[in-house]
N, C-alpha and C positions, 0 to 999 in steps of 0.2 A: 798731311793727307786731308784733313778737314777743310783746309783752305782751298785745296784743289777741287774738292767737290763743290764748294760754294762758288768758286769761279766758273766751273762748268755749268752749274745751275743758272748763274747770272747770264752767261753767254747764251744759253738756250732761250732764256726769257727775252734777251735783247733781240735775238734772231726772230722770235715769235712776234715781238712788237713791231719790228721792221717790216715783216711780211704783212701783218695786219694793216699797217699804215699804207703800204704800197697797194694792197687790194682796195682799201678805202678810197685812195686817190683815183685809181682806175675806174671804180664804180661811179665815183662822182663825175668823172669825165664823161662816162657813158650817159649818165643822167642829163648832163648839160646838152649832150648831142641829141638825145631822144625825147626830152620833155621840154615843150615850149607852150607857154600860156595855158598850163593845165592840161594840155593834150599830150598823150603818150604815143609816139610813133611806134609802129610795129618794129620788132627786132630788139627792143630793150632787154627782154629776158634772155635772149640768145647772147647778146653782148656781155651781160653780167656773167652768164655761165662760162663764156670764153675766158673772161678775166680770172674767174676763180680757178678754172682748170689750168690756167697758165702757172699758177702757184701750187696747186694741189691736184694733179691729174686724176686721183681716185675719188675726189669729193662728189662728183656727179653720181657715181655708182653708190657711194655711201648714203647720199641723201635719198636715193630711190629705194634703198633697202628698207627704209622705215615706212614706205608706202605713201609718204606725203610729198616728196619732191622738193624742189627749191621754192621757197616762199619769199617774195620781195614786197616790202612795205614802202609805199611812196608817201613821204611826209613833207609838209611845208617847212619853212624856215623856223617856225615856232615849235615844231615837233608834233603837230597835229596830224593824225593819220588821214590821208586822202584816198588811198586806194591800195588794195592788196592784189598782187599778180601771182 
């Protein structure tokens, strides 16, 4: 019984890690498409919301309930904050 619980917990964590990795790759693709030479083309925030909703359809409503909405931080390759959307 204990081993079955541990296996289920590990599988949930594995699925969670897989989904997070997939979201990160899709957001990175969007950034490559919409950010060039420090300029952010219109539509980046919409694309990121689309990516997130593809994996979790309720996330948009959940982020709006806290009154803050979606916050996107644009960072350079060293991790320095360049802009907040």
